[in-house]
N, C-alpha and C positions, 0 to 999 in steps of 0.2 A: 775296547769296548768291552771285549773278553777279559778282560782283567777286572772294570768294574761290575760286571756279572759276579763275574768272582766273589770282590768283594760282598758284592748285595746280599750273595747268598750266604757268608761268613757271618754278616752282619745279622740277620733274619735266623737264621741260627743257633747262634749265642742269644737270641732276647727271647726265641722260642727254648732252650737250653737253661734260662735263668727263673722262667714261667712256669717251665716244668717242676724244676728246686724249690720256687717260691710258695710253700703252705698258709691258705690260713686258719686261723687256730678257732673254730664259730662256738664250741663246746668243747665245756671241762676235759672231756679228755682229747682234744687234739680237732680235728678232719676226719678220723672216722672211727673214732670212740673208741682207739686203744692204746693211745699213750704213745704214737707212734707219730715220727717227722719225718717230711723225708729235706727238709733242710740238710743243709752240708753247712763247710766254713765257719763251725760256729767257734767261738773262743772257750777253751777248757779249763783256761785260768783267768780268775775275776777277785778284785777286792773294791774296798769303797773310791778308791782312785786309780786302780788300774780296770781297764776295758768294761766302764759304767758310760753309756752314751748321755742318759739323762739319771734322773733320780727327783720323783715328784712324791711330797709329803701326801699323804692319806690325810680325811679327816678323823678318823677313828683307827680301830684296828679290826679284820676282820679273817676269817680262812680259808673265802672265795678265791678260784682259781679266777683273772682276769681272759677275756676273750676277745681276740684279736678280728678284723677283717678289714683289708685291705690298707689304709691308712689310720683307720678308729681302733680302739681299744675301749673297748665297756669292764667298767668293773664295780661292781657293788661294796659297803663301805658303814660303817654305821658313824654317827658325828654326834654326839652325845648322846639323848634318847631318841633319835629320827634316826630311821634305814633309808640308805641314799643309793642311787646309782649316778657312778659319774660315766661320762665320754670323753674321751681324754685323743687326741691326735699322738701319731706315732712321734714327732718330733717329743713330746712330752709336756704338751699344752694342754689346761683339761679345758674342756670348748663347753661342756655342762654341766648343771649336776638337778637332780631331780629329788625330789623327796616324795617313797612310796608310802611313810606312815611311821609311826613312834611305838614307842614299846621295848628298845630294844630289850634280851636279855641275856645275860652272862653265866656261863655256865659252866659249872666247875673249878672253879677258882682262872685259873691263865688258858681254858680249852675252848674257850669258842664263844662267837654269841649268837645273833640271831639273823646276822649277815653272810653263815658259814653258806647257803646253798650257790652256785654259780651264775652266773646268769650265761642266755644261749642268743644268738643272731643270725639272721639268715644274709647280713650285707644289707636290709633294706632296714627289718624293723630289727629291736633288740626286747629279750624280756628276762626279766628280773620278779625273782622269787626270795622270800622270806620264811624263816625259818618260825613264823608265828602263822604262817597261809596269805599276807599278802601278793599277790602277785601283779606285776606290770609292764602294761607293752607299751612300749615307743618308739619312734623314728627315729633313723641313727641319729640325726639332729638333736635331739632330746623332746620334740612333741610328742606330750599321751596320748596315748589311743584309748585305751582302756585301765580298769582298776578291774580287780575279784579279790573278793576276801575268802578262801575254800574253807576256812573253818564256819563262815556263814553258810555258802553251801554245801559245804559236804557235816558238818557237825566238831560240833568243839574237839580241837586234837586233846589226848591224852599221850603223854609221850613226854619224859622227864626233861629229855635237852631242847630239844624244838624239832619241827619237821624239817630235816638236815639235806635232802635226799633234794639232787638237783635234778629238772624233768627232764626228757628227748625232747628235741625237738628234732622231726624229720616229718618231711613234706608236707609242710602248713600246720600240722599236727604237733599240741603237747602232750605225752603222756608223763604224768605224774604215778607214783605209789605212794599212797599215803596209809600207813602203817603202825598202828598203834591199839592204844588198848588199856584197860585199868589193872590191868595184873591179875586176869583169872580168865582162862583160858572160856567160858560160858558170857565173857561180856566182851570177849576180843572186837576189834572195832579194824578191820583195814579192806581197803577198797584201793583199787586199779581205774584211772579214767585216762578218759581222751578226751581232749578238745581239738577245737577248729582257734587255730592259731592267732588269726585276723580277728576274731570276733567272740573270743573265749566261750561260746557256745559247745553243750556239751555232746560230744557224737557219742559216747558209751562209756556205762560205769559199771565195772564187778564187783562184785565182793569176793575178797581173796578170806576165805576161811584154809585156819591149816592144824589149830586145836593146843597153839603156843600157849606158853603162860607164864605168869612173875615177868621177871625182865624183858624177857622172848619177846613178846609180844612187841615190842618198840624195837622199830629197824632205823638206824642212820644211814643207810647204804641209798646207793642211787640204780635206776633201772638202766638196763642196756640194751641197745636193738641188734640184733642177729639178722645176716641178711646176704645170702652166698651166688643169688642168681636164680635157685629156684626156689628158695625157700626162704620166708622172713620171717620174725617173731620179737617179742619183748619179753624181756627178762626182768623179773623182781623177785626180789632177795629179802627175804626178811621173815619171822613168825617160824622157825628154824626150815624154813623151803625157801629153794629157789624153786621158782617158776616160770613155764613160758608162755603166751598167751597172745591168740591172731592178733594182726594189727588190723582186720575189720572191725573183730566185734570184741577180743577180748574175752573170747572162750579160751577155756584153758587146753592147752596142746599136754603138757607134760609138768610133770614136779617132782622134788629129790631133795629128801630131808637130809638135816645135814645134824639134829638134833635129837634121836628118833628119842619116843617114851619110853619109859619106864621107870627101872630101879633106878640107870645110872643117864638120868635123864639130869642135863647139865640147866640149870635155872637163871645162870644168866648171862649166857652164849647167844646174847642181844652181837646183829649183825650191824658193823660198820666197813670195814672191806666189801666193796662192793663186786659184781663180775665182771668179767672179762669175757667178749663175744668175737671170737673171731675166729672166718673161714674154716670152717672143718673141727670147731671144738669151744667149747662156755666152759670155762676157769672158775669154777664155784669155791668163792674159801668160805670157810666160817669165821672162830672168835677164838680168844682169849690161848692160844696153839694148839686150837682142833683140828679138824681133818680139810684138806684139801681136793679138789678131785677137776677130773676132766672129764664132761659130758659129750658123748657125740649129739652133734643137733637135730637126726633126724629119729629124737626118743621120744615116744606117746608112752601116754598113762603116769601111773605112778610107779618112776625108776628106783625108787630109794635102792633098793635089795637086786637092781638086773645086774647083772653082769656084759649082757647084750648089748648097754648102752655105754655100761663106762670104760673112756680107755685107759687109763689112770686112776690110782686115789693113793695119796698119803693119810694115815692114820691121824698124824700129828704135825705141824711144824707151819699152819695157816699164818698169815700176816695177821693183823686185826684191824688194821685203820686203814693203809696203804693199801691202793689197789693191785689185782698182778698188771702182769704185762709180756707182751709175747714181740719175738722178733728173729727172722732166721730158723725156725726151729725148735726155740731155747724158749722155755717162760722163765721168769725172772719173778720171784717174792722178796718184797723190802720187808721183815720182821719188824716189830715197835721198836724194839733193838738196835735197829743199824744193821742188823743180820741182813747180808743180801744172799741169796740160796738161787740155784740157777737151779734148770732140772729138762731136762730132754722131753720136748712135746708130743713124743709118739711114743713111750715109753715109759713115761714118768720117770726115770734114773735121775736121781741126784746129781748132778757133774758137781757142785760144790757149794756150799756154804761156807761163807767168809765174814767177819766185821768189819765192819766202815765205822763208822763216828758212833760210840757210846753214846746215844743222847737217844729221846723220847723220837720216834718218826711218824709225821702225819699226813705226811704228803703222798700222794703216791708216783713212784716212780714213772720218767717218761722220759724214751729212746730218741734218739739222733743223733747224725751226723759219728756214727759208730762207738756212739756212746752210751751210756744209762744214766741219768741224772736222778740222785736220790738228797731228798731237802729233810736236814734235821730240825726239830724243835725251833733250836737255839740260833738259827740263819746261818748254821753250816750246809755246802750243796757238796756233798762224794759226787767224783765225777769218775765213772767206772769202763773202765773198755769193755765195747759187748763180748761176745764170744764165750767159749767154755773155757778159757783161762781166764783168771780172778786176776786183776791189773788194776789198784787204784790210779788214774792220771794226775788228781788234783784235789784239795780241799780247800776251797774257798767260802771265804769266808764274812760276810755282809756285818755281824754282830749285832743280828737283828731278828725277833723271835717271829718265826712264820711255821704256818700250816697248808699253806695256799700248795697248791701242786704247780711246775712254772707252765706256762708257754712260749709255746715257740714258734716264729713267724716272722717270713722277711729278714735271715738273716740277722733275728736279734732271739735274746731268751728271753721272758719278761718275768721277773716275778714280783710277788708280793709278798713284804714283810708287813707287821702289826703296823707298819707306821708311814712306809712309802711306798709308793711304786717303782721296780728300777726297771730300766732296760739296760741289758746286756750284750754289747757289740765289739766288732774288733774296729 
């Protein structure tokens, strides 16, 4: 009897351990919106023939990251001129497909299209957003709940490459940043909106006035949520500024300028890389090799020139498109050219900057299993050992272009190329 009891304890302990290690990936940057997964025992090396559990062809190209909950995967895509959401099983079978609308627009040649924002899910419903402002809510079985056209409700978007920001889903609310304009500070049109996720009813809307001009009125970054137990707020990014907003009503808490007005004003410093909000710090990138800084979360008011609110600042070296990553006291910045920068999170000291694959990097880095995964535009994923010593563990080439960030769930790495969805597993 004692042996059976001990065996039962071992089985229960093992199941609990596996449950704790298994992460869903419900939003673009994962379960905690920071690009970090608790998954272990992931493959380090793969190719089209090695460690591929399955490959599902996509109906068209897109740069959106798939999201995963339990045994369901959701991914947006183009399909000719249509914009669609697919429900896929974790065994690689397409379960359903829904069309949100039409009007796909390809931008900058091969850079992207209207299916760039990633979906979000809570395990019961999934919300899909397109760069032309179409938003739809579905059950996880593919039944449509509601449709919304953000341009009809909030005005026509005036942004060159589409509204690519992915909304934040939190506690039954959807948070959108709609930052755009006509290239003139006097006509800047930027708002932050909070909607009830079940009904799409507006909870609050606030104007976001910064005085940005030219290309800087257009933001392609996504908002982020900060929560540490004592404070919580939404961080929006664009129009020269990062800003924090109260969740209850959108009221501004602080703002920080990344592109000051004056003779040295940069007219094309539009933001694409999104902020990183983790306990104790907000990592704020800019663009085109400009500044990147770490800000204290208890900031108040305009802290653009405040030394008290600043943890550290680098005047140069920001990532242009990939968003920052934090793990175990280190901040990782993936430059557009593939250089990986490692920074001490407390002091800002640059520990290293090393070259990886010399190709455009559009996807954001992801951490899991002691490794950093960096995705290059032509389809090579470089796996780097996490920590203060730079070491490339593998370069994995699927031979298909991609700009989506990886999603990691239940022992599997999901990679969405322009041609297919891959499940990478041992």
